[in-house]
mmCIF file of the C-alpha atoms, coordinates in Angstrom:
data_MODEL
# 
_entry.id   MODEL 
# 
loop_
_atom_site.group_PDB 
_atom_site.id 
_atom_site.type_symbol 
_atom_site.label_atom_id 
_atom_site.label_alt_id 
_atom_site.label_comp_id 
_atom_site.label_asym_id 
_atom_site.label_entity_id 
_atom_site.label_seq_id 
_atom_site.pdbx_PDB_ins_code 
_atom_site.Cartn_x 
_atom_site.Cartn_y 
_atom_site.Cartn_z 
_atom_site.occupancy 
_atom_site.B_iso_or_equiv 
_atom_site.pdbx_formal_charge 
_atom_site.auth_seq_id 
_atom_site.auth_comp_id 
_atom_site.auth_asym_id 
_atom_site.auth_atom_id 
_atom_site.pdbx_PDB_model_num 
ATOM 1   C CA . MET A 1 1   ? 13.452  34.213  -43.712 1.00 0.00 ? 1   MET A CA 1 
ATOM 2   C CA . PRO A 1 2   ? 12.269  32.947  -46.478 1.00 0.00 ? 2   PRO A CA 1 
ATOM 3   C CA . HIS A 1 3   ? 9.861   29.420  -46.841 1.00 0.00 ? 3   HIS A CA 1 
ATOM 4   C CA . SER A 1 4   ? 11.668  26.453  -47.306 1.00 0.00 ? 4   SER A CA 1 
ATOM 5   C CA . PHE A 1 5   ? 10.563  24.092  -50.232 1.00 0.00 ? 5   PHE A CA 1 
ATOM 6   C CA . GLY A 1 6   ? 13.019  20.926  -49.515 1.00 0.00 ? 6   GLY A CA 1 
ATOM 7   C CA . THR A 1 7   ? 11.852  17.593  -50.017 1.00 0.00 ? 7   THR A CA 1 
ATOM 8   C CA . ARG A 1 8   ? 12.532  16.838  -46.174 1.00 0.00 ? 8   ARG A CA 1 
ATOM 9   C CA . ALA A 1 9   ? 10.609  20.241  -45.721 1.00 0.00 ? 9   ALA A CA 1 
ATOM 10  C CA . ARG A 1 10  ? 6.959   19.578  -43.057 1.00 0.00 ? 10  ARG A CA 1 
ATOM 11  C CA . THR A 1 11  ? 8.677   16.538  -41.522 1.00 0.00 ? 11  THR A CA 1 
ATOM 12  C CA . ARG A 1 12  ? 9.384   17.412  -38.174 1.00 0.00 ? 12  ARG A CA 1 
ATOM 13  C CA . HIS A 1 13  ? 7.542   15.004  -36.625 1.00 0.00 ? 13  HIS A CA 1 
ATOM 14  C CA . MET A 1 14  ? 6.786   12.779  -39.696 1.00 0.00 ? 14  MET A CA 1 
ATOM 15  C CA . PHE A 1 15  ? 10.591  11.752  -39.387 1.00 0.00 ? 15  PHE A CA 1 
ATOM 16  C CA . ALA A 1 16  ? 11.263  11.547  -36.002 1.00 0.00 ? 16  ALA A CA 1 
ATOM 17  C CA . LYS A 1 17  ? 11.787  8.611   -33.669 1.00 0.00 ? 17  LYS A CA 1 
ATOM 18  C CA . LYS A 1 18  ? 8.984   8.167   -31.061 1.00 0.00 ? 18  LYS A CA 1 
ATOM 19  C CA . PHE A 1 19  ? 10.083  8.227   -27.111 1.00 0.00 ? 19  PHE A CA 1 
ATOM 20  C CA . ARG A 1 20  ? 12.381  5.333   -25.699 1.00 0.00 ? 20  ARG A CA 1 
ATOM 21  C CA . GLN A 1 21  ? 12.523  4.246   -29.872 1.00 0.00 ? 21  GLN A CA 1 
ATOM 22  C CA . GLN A 1 22  ? 15.999  5.837   -30.563 1.00 0.00 ? 22  GLN A CA 1 
ATOM 23  C CA . GLY A 1 23  ? 18.905  3.659   -30.967 1.00 0.00 ? 23  GLY A CA 1 
ATOM 24  C CA . PRO A 1 24  ? 20.347  0.784   -34.143 1.00 0.00 ? 24  PRO A CA 1 
ATOM 25  C CA . ILE A 1 25  ? 18.045  -0.879  -36.034 1.00 0.00 ? 25  ILE A CA 1 
ATOM 26  C CA . HIS A 1 26  ? 17.478  -4.480  -35.254 1.00 0.00 ? 26  HIS A CA 1 
ATOM 27  C CA . LEU A 1 27  ? 19.053  -7.110  -37.395 1.00 0.00 ? 27  LEU A CA 1 
ATOM 28  C CA . SER A 1 28  ? 15.755  -8.720  -38.396 1.00 0.00 ? 28  SER A CA 1 
ATOM 29  C CA . GLN A 1 29  ? 15.634  -5.573  -40.431 1.00 0.00 ? 29  GLN A CA 1 
ATOM 30  C CA . TYR A 1 30  ? 18.239  -6.610  -42.681 1.00 0.00 ? 30  TYR A CA 1 
ATOM 31  C CA . LEU A 1 31  ? 17.307  -10.201 -42.684 1.00 0.00 ? 31  LEU A CA 1 
ATOM 32  C CA . MET A 1 32  ? 13.815  -9.531  -43.518 1.00 0.00 ? 32  MET A CA 1 
ATOM 33  C CA . ASN A 1 33  ? 12.177  -12.015 -46.080 1.00 0.00 ? 33  ASN A CA 1 
ATOM 34  C CA . VAL A 1 34  ? 10.585  -9.977  -49.065 1.00 0.00 ? 34  VAL A CA 1 
ATOM 35  C CA . LYS A 1 35  ? 9.315   -11.754 -51.898 1.00 0.00 ? 35  LYS A CA 1 
ATOM 36  C CA . VAL A 1 36  ? 7.580   -9.951  -55.214 1.00 0.00 ? 36  VAL A CA 1 
ATOM 37  C CA . GLY A 1 37  ? 4.687   -10.074 -55.293 1.00 0.00 ? 37  GLY A CA 1 
ATOM 38  C CA . ASP A 1 38  ? 4.564   -8.971  -51.228 1.00 0.00 ? 38  ASP A CA 1 
ATOM 39  C CA . TYR A 1 39  ? 2.480   -6.554  -49.398 1.00 0.00 ? 39  TYR A CA 1 
ATOM 40  C CA . VAL A 1 40  ? 4.779   -3.529  -47.034 1.00 0.00 ? 40  VAL A CA 1 
ATOM 41  C CA . ASP A 1 41  ? 4.037   -0.948  -45.870 1.00 0.00 ? 41  ASP A CA 1 
ATOM 42  C CA . ILE A 1 42  ? 6.990   2.584   -46.403 1.00 0.00 ? 42  ILE A CA 1 
ATOM 43  C CA . PHE A 1 43  ? 7.804   3.720   -43.017 1.00 0.00 ? 43  PHE A CA 1 
ATOM 44  C CA . ALA A 1 44  ? 11.105  5.798   -43.435 1.00 0.00 ? 44  ALA A CA 1 
ATOM 45  C CA . ASN A 1 45  ? 13.378  5.225   -40.589 1.00 0.00 ? 45  ASN A CA 1 
ATOM 46  C CA . PRO A 1 46  ? 14.667  8.703   -39.911 1.00 0.00 ? 46  PRO A CA 1 
ATOM 47  C CA . SER A 1 47  ? 18.236  7.255   -38.132 1.00 0.00 ? 47  SER A CA 1 
ATOM 48  C CA . ILE A 1 48  ? 19.119  5.923   -41.440 1.00 0.00 ? 48  ILE A CA 1 
ATOM 49  C CA . HIS A 1 49  ? 19.218  8.797   -44.663 1.00 0.00 ? 49  HIS A CA 1 
ATOM 50  C CA . LYS A 1 50  ? 20.216  6.329   -47.213 1.00 0.00 ? 50  LYS A CA 1 
ATOM 51  C CA . GLY A 1 51  ? 17.613  4.694   -49.579 1.00 0.00 ? 51  GLY A CA 1 
ATOM 52  C CA . MET A 1 52  ? 14.698  6.880   -47.900 1.00 0.00 ? 52  MET A CA 1 
ATOM 53  C CA . PRO A 1 53  ? 11.711  7.411   -49.424 1.00 0.00 ? 53  PRO A CA 1 
ATOM 54  C CA . TYR A 1 54  ? 10.017  10.868  -50.125 1.00 0.00 ? 54  TYR A CA 1 
ATOM 55  C CA . LYS A 1 55  ? 8.022   12.147  -47.535 1.00 0.00 ? 55  LYS A CA 1 
ATOM 56  C CA . GLY A 1 56  ? 4.679   11.604  -49.749 1.00 0.00 ? 56  GLY A CA 1 
ATOM 57  C CA . TYR A 1 57  ? 5.281   7.711   -49.412 1.00 0.00 ? 57  TYR A CA 1 
ATOM 58  C CA . HIS A 1 58  ? 5.408   7.759   -45.706 1.00 0.00 ? 58  HIS A CA 1 
ATOM 59  C CA . GLY A 1 59  ? 2.748   4.593   -44.652 1.00 0.00 ? 59  GLY A CA 1 
ATOM 60  C CA . ARG A 1 60  ? 1.976   4.092   -48.117 1.00 0.00 ? 60  ARG A CA 1 
ATOM 61  C CA . THR A 1 61  ? 0.583   0.378   -48.639 1.00 0.00 ? 61  THR A CA 1 
ATOM 62  C CA . GLY A 1 62  ? 2.667   -1.299  -51.830 1.00 0.00 ? 62  GLY A CA 1 
ATOM 63  C CA . ILE A 1 63  ? 3.444   -4.311  -53.652 1.00 0.00 ? 63  ILE A CA 1 
ATOM 64  C CA . VAL A 1 64  ? 7.133   -5.575  -54.003 1.00 0.00 ? 64  VAL A CA 1 
ATOM 65  C CA . PHE A 1 65  ? 8.132   -5.775  -58.220 1.00 0.00 ? 65  PHE A CA 1 
ATOM 66  C CA . ASN A 1 66  ? 11.812  -6.111  -57.184 1.00 0.00 ? 66  ASN A CA 1 
ATOM 67  C CA . VAL A 1 67  ? 14.435  -7.022  -54.769 1.00 0.00 ? 67  VAL A CA 1 
ATOM 68  C CA . THR A 1 68  ? 17.576  -5.776  -54.661 1.00 0.00 ? 68  THR A CA 1 
ATOM 69  C CA . LYS A 1 69  ? 20.373  -7.197  -51.908 1.00 0.00 ? 69  LYS A CA 1 
ATOM 70  C CA . SER A 1 70  ? 19.941  -4.246  -50.182 1.00 0.00 ? 70  SER A CA 1 
ATOM 71  C CA . ALA A 1 71  ? 16.794  -2.530  -51.734 1.00 0.00 ? 71  ALA A CA 1 
ATOM 72  C CA . VAL A 1 72  ? 13.220  -3.308  -52.835 1.00 0.00 ? 72  VAL A CA 1 
ATOM 73  C CA . GLY A 1 73  ? 10.853  -2.249  -55.904 1.00 0.00 ? 73  GLY A CA 1 
ATOM 74  C CA . VAL A 1 74  ? 7.400   -1.462  -54.589 1.00 0.00 ? 74  VAL A CA 1 
ATOM 75  C CA . ARG A 1 75  ? 4.504   -0.854  -56.810 1.00 0.00 ? 75  ARG A CA 1 
ATOM 76  C CA . VAL A 1 76  ? 2.800   2.440   -54.918 1.00 0.00 ? 76  VAL A CA 1 
ATOM 77  C CA . ASN A 1 77  ? -0.584  4.384   -55.584 1.00 0.00 ? 77  ASN A CA 1 
ATOM 78  C CA . LYS A 1 78  ? -0.697  8.254   -55.632 1.00 0.00 ? 78  LYS A CA 1 
ATOM 79  C CA . LEU A 1 79  ? -3.685  10.714  -56.331 1.00 0.00 ? 79  LEU A CA 1 
ATOM 80  C CA . VAL A 1 80  ? -2.471  13.573  -59.081 1.00 0.00 ? 80  VAL A CA 1 
ATOM 81  C CA . ASN A 1 81  ? -4.555  15.892  -59.912 1.00 0.00 ? 81  ASN A CA 1 
ATOM 82  C CA . GLY A 1 82  ? -8.124  13.782  -59.803 1.00 0.00 ? 82  GLY A CA 1 
ATOM 83  C CA . ARG A 1 83  ? -6.198  10.684  -60.639 1.00 0.00 ? 83  ARG A CA 1 
ATOM 84  C CA . ILE A 1 84  ? -4.480  7.865   -59.230 1.00 0.00 ? 84  ILE A CA 1 
ATOM 85  C CA . ILE A 1 85  ? -1.391  6.861   -60.417 1.00 0.00 ? 85  ILE A CA 1 
ATOM 86  C CA . GLU A 1 86  ? 0.891   3.632   -60.292 1.00 0.00 ? 86  GLU A CA 1 
ATOM 87  C CA . LYS A 1 87  ? 4.287   4.953   -58.786 1.00 0.00 ? 87  LYS A CA 1 
ATOM 88  C CA . ARG A 1 88  ? 7.389   2.629   -59.246 1.00 0.00 ? 88  ARG A CA 1 
ATOM 89  C CA . ILE A 1 89  ? 9.707   3.264   -56.409 1.00 0.00 ? 89  ILE A CA 1 
ATOM 90  C CA . HIS A 1 90  ? 13.036  2.032   -54.936 1.00 0.00 ? 90  HIS A CA 1 
ATOM 91  C CA . VAL A 1 91  ? 13.338  1.591   -50.911 1.00 0.00 ? 91  VAL A CA 1 
ATOM 92  C CA . ARG A 1 92  ? 15.890  0.428   -48.886 1.00 0.00 ? 92  ARG A CA 1 
ATOM 93  C CA . ILE A 1 93  ? 15.075  -2.556  -46.170 1.00 0.00 ? 93  ILE A CA 1 
ATOM 94  C CA . GLU A 1 94  ? 15.418  -0.541  -43.528 1.00 0.00 ? 94  GLU A CA 1 
ATOM 95  C CA . HIS A 1 95  ? 12.177  1.688   -44.399 1.00 0.00 ? 95  HIS A CA 1 
ATOM 96  C CA . VAL A 1 96  ? 9.826   -1.023  -45.734 1.00 0.00 ? 96  VAL A CA 1 
ATOM 97  C CA . ARG A 1 97  ? 7.732   -3.520  -42.620 1.00 0.00 ? 97  ARG A CA 1 
ATOM 98  C CA . ALA A 1 98  ? 5.859   -6.491  -44.054 1.00 0.00 ? 98  ALA A CA 1 
ATOM 99  C CA . SER A 1 99  ? 1.915   -5.187  -44.157 1.00 0.00 ? 99  SER A CA 1 
ATOM 100 C CA . LYS A 1 100 ? -0.901  -7.238  -41.768 1.00 0.00 ? 100 LYS A CA 1 
ATOM 101 C CA . CYS A 1 101 ? -3.553  -6.341  -44.833 1.00 0.00 ? 101 CYS A CA 1 
ATOM 102 C CA . GLN A 1 102 ? -3.880  -9.601  -46.279 1.00 0.00 ? 102 GLN A CA 1 
ATOM 103 C CA . LYS A 1 103 ? -3.507  -11.263 -42.574 1.00 0.00 ? 103 LYS A CA 1 
ATOM 104 C CA . GLU A 1 104 ? -7.626  -11.105 -42.784 1.00 0.00 ? 104 GLU A CA 1 
ATOM 105 C CA . ILE A 1 105 ? -8.328  -12.313 -46.039 1.00 0.00 ? 105 ILE A CA 1 
ATOM 106 C CA . LEU A 1 106 ? -5.473  -15.173 -45.638 1.00 0.00 ? 106 LEU A CA 1 
ATOM 107 C CA . ARG A 1 107 ? -7.399  -15.840 -42.468 1.00 0.00 ? 107 ARG A CA 1 
ATOM 108 C CA . ARG A 1 108 ? -10.917 -16.312 -44.145 1.00 0.00 ? 108 ARG A CA 1 
ATOM 109 C CA . LYS A 1 109 ? -9.419  -17.982 -46.617 1.00 0.00 ? 109 LYS A CA 1 
ATOM 110 C CA . LYS A 1 110 ? -7.892  -20.782 -45.034 1.00 0.00 ? 110 LYS A CA 1 
ATOM 111 C CA . GLU A 1 111 ? -10.821 -21.248 -42.280 1.00 0.00 ? 111 GLU A CA 1 
ATOM 112 C CA . ASN A 1 112 ? -13.025 -21.233 -45.879 1.00 0.00 ? 112 ASN A CA 1 
ATOM 113 C CA . GLU A 1 113 ? -11.121 -24.310 -46.741 1.00 0.00 ? 113 GLU A CA 1 
ATOM 114 C CA . ALA A 1 114 ? -11.306 -26.393 -43.791 1.00 0.00 ? 114 ALA A CA 1 
ATOM 115 C CA . ALA A 1 115 ? -15.647 -25.689 -44.233 1.00 0.00 ? 115 ALA A CA 1 
ATOM 116 C CA . LYS A 1 116 ? -15.392 -27.349 -47.475 1.00 0.00 ? 116 LYS A CA 1 
ATOM 117 C CA . GLU A 1 117 ? -13.553 -29.875 -46.838 1.00 0.00 ? 117 GLU A CA 1 
ATOM 118 C CA . GLU A 1 118 ? -15.794 -30.853 -43.930 1.00 0.00 ? 118 GLU A CA 1 
ATOM 119 C CA . ALA A 1 119 ? -19.017 -29.953 -46.332 1.00 0.00 ? 119 ALA A CA 1 
ATOM 120 C CA . ARG A 1 120 ? -17.616 -32.766 -48.984 1.00 0.00 ? 120 ARG A CA 1 
ATOM 121 C CA . LYS A 1 121 ? -16.909 -35.164 -45.849 1.00 0.00 ? 121 LYS A CA 1 
ATOM 122 C CA . THR A 1 122 ? -20.317 -34.461 -44.600 1.00 0.00 ? 122 THR A CA 1 
ATOM 123 C CA . GLY A 1 123 ? -22.715 -33.573 -47.732 1.00 0.00 ? 123 GLY A CA 1 
ATOM 124 C CA . ASN A 1 124 ? -23.715 -30.079 -45.855 1.00 0.00 ? 124 ASN A CA 1 
ATOM 125 C CA . LYS A 1 125 ? -24.071 -26.824 -47.703 1.00 0.00 ? 125 LYS A CA 1 
ATOM 126 C CA . VAL A 1 126 ? -22.191 -24.596 -46.424 1.00 0.00 ? 126 VAL A CA 1 
ATOM 127 C CA . ASN A 1 127 ? -22.192 -20.474 -46.747 1.00 0.00 ? 127 ASN A CA 1 
ATOM 128 C CA . LEU A 1 128 ? -18.994 -19.010 -47.273 1.00 0.00 ? 128 LEU A CA 1 
ATOM 129 C CA . LYS A 1 129 ? -20.442 -15.674 -47.962 1.00 0.00 ? 129 LYS A CA 1 
ATOM 130 C CA . ARG A 1 130 ? -19.995 -12.574 -45.712 1.00 0.00 ? 130 ARG A CA 1 
ATOM 131 C CA . THR A 1 131 ? -23.194 -11.659 -44.020 1.00 0.00 ? 131 THR A CA 1 
ATOM 132 C CA . PRO A 1 132 ? -23.798 -8.380  -42.394 1.00 0.00 ? 132 PRO A CA 1 
ATOM 133 C CA . LYS A 1 133 ? -24.962 -7.622  -39.347 1.00 0.00 ? 133 LYS A CA 1 
ATOM 134 C CA . LEU A 1 134 ? -28.222 -9.154  -39.389 1.00 0.00 ? 134 LEU A CA 1 
ATOM 135 C CA . PRO A 1 135 ? -31.050 -6.992  -37.080 1.00 0.00 ? 135 PRO A CA 1 
ATOM 136 C CA . LYS A 1 136 ? -32.199 -8.585  -33.723 1.00 0.00 ? 136 LYS A CA 1 
ATOM 137 C CA . ALA A 1 137 ? -34.983 -11.148 -33.374 1.00 0.00 ? 137 ALA A CA 1 
ATOM 138 C CA . ALA A 1 138 ? -38.543 -10.401 -32.951 1.00 0.00 ? 138 ALA A CA 1 
ATOM 139 C CA . TYR A 1 139 ? -40.385 -11.656 -29.815 1.00 0.00 ? 139 TYR A CA 1 
ATOM 140 C CA . LEU A 1 140 ? -43.546 -11.521 -28.140 1.00 0.00 ? 140 LEU A CA 1 
ATOM 141 C CA . LEU A 1 141 ? -44.097 -8.964  -25.346 1.00 0.00 ? 141 LEU A CA 1 
ATOM 142 C CA . GLU A 1 142 ? -45.974 -10.946 -21.806 1.00 0.00 ? 142 GLU A CA 1 
ATOM 143 C CA . SER A 1 143 ? -48.300 -10.194 -19.945 1.00 0.00 ? 143 SER A CA 1 
ATOM 144 C CA . PRO A 1 144 ? -47.383 -7.978  -16.967 1.00 0.00 ? 144 PRO A CA 1 
ATOM 145 C CA . GLY A 1 145 ? -48.544 -10.713 -14.543 1.00 0.00 ? 145 GLY A CA 1 
ATOM 146 C CA . ASP A 1 146 ? -50.820 -12.141 -12.395 1.00 0.00 ? 146 ASP A CA 1 
ATOM 147 C CA . GLY A 1 147 ? -52.767 -12.921 -15.758 1.00 0.00 ? 147 GLY A CA 1 
ATOM 148 C CA . GLU A 1 148 ? -53.600 -9.144  -16.817 1.00 0.00 ? 148 GLU A CA 1 
ATOM 149 C CA . PRO A 1 149 ? -54.331 -8.486  -20.261 1.00 0.00 ? 149 PRO A CA 1 
ATOM 150 C CA . VAL A 1 150 ? -51.725 -5.492  -21.856 1.00 0.00 ? 150 VAL A CA 1 
ATOM 151 C CA . THR A 1 151 ? -52.824 -2.307  -21.560 1.00 0.00 ? 151 THR A CA 1 
ATOM 152 C CA . THR A 1 152 ? -52.931 -0.173  -25.184 1.00 0.00 ? 152 THR A CA 1 
ATOM 153 C CA . ILE A 1 153 ? -52.269 3.595   -24.906 1.00 0.00 ? 153 ILE A CA 1 
ATOM 154 C CA . GLN A 1 154 ? -53.658 5.738   -27.374 1.00 0.00 ? 154 GLN A CA 1 
ATOM 155 C CA . PRO A 1 155 ? -52.438 9.351   -28.067 1.00 0.00 ? 155 PRO A CA 1 
ATOM 156 C CA . LEU A 1 156 ? -54.515 11.748  -27.120 1.00 0.00 ? 156 LEU A CA 1 
ATOM 157 C CA . PRO A 1 157 ? -55.934 14.643  -29.712 1.00 0.00 ? 157 PRO A CA 1 
ATOM 158 C CA . PHE A 1 158 ? -54.100 17.972  -30.396 1.00 0.00 ? 158 PHE A CA 1 
ATOM 159 C CA . SER A 1 159 ? -55.935 20.819  -28.856 1.00 0.00 ? 159 SER A CA 1 
ATOM 160 C CA . ASP A 1 160 ? -55.068 24.335  -28.740 1.00 0.00 ? 160 ASP A CA 1 
ATOM 161 C CA . LEU A 1 161 ? -55.132 25.331  -25.719 1.00 0.00 ? 161 LEU A CA 1 
ATOM 162 C CA . VAL A 1 162 ? -55.123 29.504  -26.129 1.00 0.00 ? 162 VAL A CA 1 
# 
């Protein structure tokens, strides 16, 4: 048999629903509030064929640039021959999820604003920068006990025993 090069070729697992996840789509998916500028994840729902994105965009995160009554326009970065091109695709709302990629950034922003407000009230300086995990603090090793001095062991010089 000849090899298939269709638009849904090699999507056996990608466009298949998980175990016990079959059935109709929840109404909340259709009522999802999406605004221009929101980050969304493109996940094709295999039970709805209409407005399904091409398999290359499955699992990608993009930014909404247009909202229509049944679909959203999403800007997605795509790697083409070593360069990244911004593609604009329209996907029906069933194939889109609100992304959690900004969650950590928004949480940090909220905490930083609260810390700044607290610093203004108290007059203390506050460091809002993220710092990497620092090395462990140094400590002094005490003697083994009963006042014995710590013994220093020297390596033996190498001797060839042939």
